[in-house]
N, C-alpha and C positions, 0 to 999 in steps of 0.2 A: 865046808859043810852048809853055810847059810844058803848058798846058791842051790844046793840040792833041796833044802827045805822049801825055798822059794818056788822051785819048779814043781814039786809035789802040791804045793798049795794052789798054784795055777791050774794044774791039771785037775785037782779035786774041784776047783770052782767051775771049770768047764764041763766036767761030767755031771756035776749036780744041776748046773744051769741047762744042760741038754735034757735031763730026766725031767725038770720042771717044765720045759718047753713042750715035751711030749704029753705030760699030764695035763697041762692047761689046754693044749691043742685038742685033746680028747674031749674034755669037758666042754669047751667052746663049740666044738663041732656038734656034740650031741644036744646041746641046748638050742641050736639054731632050728631045728625041725626040717620041714620039707619046703619052706617057703622060698629059699634062695637057690640060684643055679649053681652048677658045680664050681665054676671058676669064682663067683662071687663068694660062695661059701668058704672056698680055700683062702682067698685073699683076706677075708674078715677073720678067719681063724688064725692065720699067720700074723695079722696085725695085732690082735688081742694077745696072743702068746708072746710075741716080741716085746710088747710093751710091758708084760709082767715080768719077763726075764731080764729085760733091760733095767727096770726098777730093782729087782732083786740084786743083780750084779752090782749096781751102783751103791746100794746100801752095804753089801759085803765088802766092796773096796773101800768105802769110806770108814766103815768100822775097823777093818784091818789096818788102815793107815793111822787111825787114832791110836790103836794099840801099840803100833810100832813107834810112835812119836814120844 
């Protein structure tokens, strides 16, 4: 049973991270305005979203590992 709980926790982490990525991407894209080209805007949006999601995942994994210890 612990393997099943771990699997559900990982699945939940990925789905929540995916939703956070989409939300941050939308906000970052809307805040850029019309100053950037298409590729530049897309690249900047993915970098911002990736950084936010990576920080969120690292914090969640660190907190989860402290709870398990």
